[in-house]
C-alpha positions, 0 to 999 in steps of 0.5 A, a space after each residue: 534473887 538470880 542466882 541460878 541465872 547469874 551461874 550460866 552468865 558466868 560459866 557461860 563458856 565453862 559449862 554449857 548448861 549449868 551441869 553439877 559435874 565439877 569440871 565436866 569440860 573439854 578443851 573447847 570450854 575451858 577459856 575466859 568469859 569475860 570478853 564482852 561484858 561491863 562489871 557492872 552487870 556481873 557483881 551481883 551474880 558474883 555477890 549471890 554465888 557467894 552466898 546462895 551457892 558456897 555459903 549456903 552449900 558449906 552451912 547446909 552439910 555441917 548444920 548437924 556437926 555444929 549441932 544447930 538443926 537434926 534431921 528426922 532420919 536416924 544416923 543421917 550423914 551429916 548428923 551422924 558423919 556417915 555416907 556422903 561424909 566418907 564417900 566425898 559426896 559434899 558439895 561445897 567443893 564444887 559449889 565454890 570452884 565451879 559456881 562461886 570463884 569463877 565469878 569473883 576472877 570475871 569481877 577482877 578482871 572486868 574491874 581491871 579492863 575498864 579501869 574501875 578498881 572498886 570493881 576488882 575489890 569487891 571481886 577479891 573480897 568476895 574471893 577471899 571469902 570463898 577461900 576463907 570458907 573452903 580451906 577451913 573445911 577441907 585444909 589445903 585448897 586451889 588458889 593461883 592454880 584455879 579459874 582466873 577470868 584470863 587464862 584457859 581452866 586447868 582441870 588438874 590444879 595443883 593444891 597449897 597448904 592452908 597457911 599459904 591460903 590464909 596468906 593469899 586471903 590476907 593479901 586480897 584483902 589489903 589489896 581490896 581495902 587499898 583499891 576502894 580507895 582509888 577513884 572509879 569511873 563506874 559506881 557498884 551499884 549503877 545498875 542495882 548489882 550491890 545487893 550487900 551494900 548498895 554501893 557504898 564503897 566504905 561499907 565494903 572496907 569494913 566488910 573487909 576488915 571484918 573478915 580480916 579479924 575473923 581470920 586473924 582470930 582462926 590462929 589462936 593456937 599458933 604462937 610463933 612464926 610468921 602467922 603468930 596469934 596477934 591480939 591487938 592486929 585483931 582489935 585493930 581490924 574489928 575497929 576498922 571492921 563493921 560497927 553497927 547492925 547497919 552494916 550486916 553483910 547479908 544476903 535478902 531474900 523476897 520469900 516468892 515462890 521459886 526456891 532461890 528465891 527463899 531462905 534456904 533453910 525455910 520450907 519450900 527451900 532448897 535445903 528445908 529438908 536438911 533442917 526438920 528439927 531444931 536440935 536438943 543442944 541447941 534448944 537446951 543452950 537457949 534455954 539455960 545460956 548463962 548455965 545458972 542453977 536456975 535456968 533462965 530462958 534467953 529472950 531470942 528462944 522464941 523468936 528463933 524457935 517459933 513452935 513450941 510443943 507439949 512441953 514447951 520447946 523441945 529439940 531432937 538429939 542429933 543422929 537418934 532421927 525420930 525413931 518412931 516418935 511423932 514428928 510433932 514431939 519435936 519443935 520444927 525448924 522452919 519459921 523462925 527467925 533465921 529459917 523464914 521465907 524473907 529471913 536473910 543469910 548472914 555472912 559477917 555481923 556486928 555482933 560476931 565482930 564484937 565477939 571477935 574483939 571480945 576473944 582477943 582482948 581476953 586473950 592479952 588478959 583485957 578483961 573489962 575490955 572483953 567484957 565491954 566487947 562481949 556485951 556489945 555483941 550480945 546487944 547488937 544481936 538482940 536487936 538484930 532479932 527485934 527483942 522488945 527493949 524490956 526482954 533486952 534491958 533485963 538480959 543485958 542486966 543479967 550479963 552484968 550480974 552474973 559474968 561481969 569483968 570479973 567472970 568473962 571467960 571463953 565459955 560466955 563469949 563462944 556461947 553468944 557468939 554460937 547462938 548469934 551466928 546460927 547457920 554460918 559456918 564460921 562456928 564449925 571453926 570456933 566449935 574445933 578451935 575450942 576442941 568441941 569442949 563441954 566446958 565451953 559449950 555446956 551441954 554438948 555432946 557426940 552425936 548419936 549413932 555416930 559413926 563409930 568405924 571412923 570415930 571409935 573413940 569417945 573424944 574423936 570428933 569430926 575435923 575435916 571434909 573429904 574432898 569431892 569424890 569428882 576432884 579425886 577422879 580428876 586430880 588425884 596425882 595433886 590434891 592430898 589423902 582422901 583417906 577418910 580415916 585420915 581426911 576426917 579426923 585430921 585436924 586443919 593447919 589453924 587448928 595446931 600448934 606448929 607454925 
């Protein structure tokens, strides 16, 4: 991993020392950074900043919201929606706009400059991915008015609605798919920089189609207008998307001594402090994922949660903290399939594509098709986790018995997708689309010690994130209201029934 190196290269003119201050610049350091570079030397930085800074930060602060993890401290901010959640000290915004997006903008410009449409396409795909993560957590964002690799940076950019942001995402993806089919004089991996797909442009096309399927599927509450939910379009994108685990979009880690060489949520990784324990909800879900009267454990339990304690595998209640209990009472969060030093960061996987397809087919009342896609999604995830063949076969047979085409429903689909998408910020999108329903996610409850000053009602859940305080300082004229009583409680556009 070379995240810090490439961040500094990408922002050599924007910020002379990789400062954490968002847009802490003056008129002499807002110029483009692409004058004497070639795109093959920038693609790795663009990829690694997408995952290692933007996605990591988008996942870190919400692992308590999605209830994959629980912190050892009582009423910790991401667990109980306090402190940083109400003061704008949540840094996906900075990581996206200062570190990740400038790399994609420069890659697009350099691809055009060197007549290499494949590099321009990759820049657009990563840009769409980052815009998607950002708008899904904040709502209205900056798209056209942010750094573009050609103009001086505007430190008071205008915001666009989430609906407009989604249109931009789809446009970028469609343009990228077309550009990847054009000839290029420079291969994507000539300098070893394509750490996602080793220069295979057809795999990049499938990745772009999968992202498109993901964002089309977010529109499940839209029933009319130019952005209405379209199950057939989603299914078509899924069929053109990632079609095996070999095509999973993932950022690998070597597990070295440096923090940025390790999976961020592994011991010694730069996000390990946020993942001290698995949550009660997640552990209990793995103990009985089919919600049976007589529980049957998921074969992934011991692979994801590596540490058994007295009484077996035990999660910690989100928001409660250890509360005087010994740390050894709960299953530690580091060391499992997703939290070992060499564990990848998964951007989008074959299993997710199949679960998206299953949901779309279910919504169009194709129950046999929904179940077939659902089962393929489960199998893909079991294979990704290297579940032994005997256990995998038994589990798939159990799905046939307990669910099958006649009993397939949104709960079955979303539970398996929740398990398969561990640590991906996409899970928060799903939980909001499903209205945090305990009918969809059996056993789901609001955190202990939840912030009652903002969420006094028992049915109130967090809906969006505060904009960063430094964006508010610099760009308060253009940004939407940042009152936590409004920001944190107001559903984003795709989570409403209006057009």
